[in-house]
N, C-alpha and C positions, 0 to 999 in steps of 0.2 A: 539602569540605562535604557533609555528609550530606543527602539528601532523604527525606522520608517515602514509603514504598512504597504506591502507590495499591491499592485492592483489586483491581483488574483487571490488576495487574502480571503475573499469570501469562496469558500469551497463547498461542494456538495459531500455529503456523508459518504458516497461511494468514491471519492478521491482519497479519503483519509487511510492510512495503513491499518485496516482491520479494526476500524471504530476508534483507533487512536487520535491524539491530535496532530500526529505526525504526517507530513505531506512532503514529498519529493518534487521539487519543481527546479528546472535549470540546473540539474545535477546536484542539488544542494537540498539537505533535509531542513524542514522548517517546523516549528511547533506552532499551531494555530489555537488561539484562544478568543474567547468573546472580547477580550480587551485589547487584542492585538496579536502581532507575530514576533517570533523569536528565532533567529537562525541558529541551528546548532553548531557547536564549535569543539565539543569535546570528542577526539578521536575515538575513544572506548565507546561512547555512546553511538556515534555515527556508525561504528562497525556493528554494533548490535542491532541497530535499525537496518543495515544492508542485509545482515545474516537473516534476520526475521523476514524481510521483504523476499529474499530469495527462498525461503523454506515455504512460505505462503505461496509463491508462484509455482514451486514443485508440487505442493499439495493440490493446487487448482488443476495443474497439468494431469496428474494421477486421477483426480475425479474426473476430468473430462475423457482421459482414455477408458476408464471403467464405464462410463455412461456410453461412449461409442461402441465398446464391446458388448455391452449389455443390448444396446439396440441392434446390433448386428445378430446377437443370438436370436433375439425375438422374431427378427425377420426371417431367419433360416428355419424357425420353427412352424411357420405359416404353411 
């Protein structure tokens, strides 16, 4: 089945979920390939994408916090 290609189908690598072909736009997950786009519809797969995205966001926050703390320690040591 062919799906229409959304106008935003051309995405930057930084927009993809951790280098995967998954992109979330307008509250919906899409798989982006060189030949077109495919909206996701499997609830289990969508749930896994949501969990993976949430885990990555939590990891990003943890790394940012460590970076901030490390920077503060360096300033205090001067």
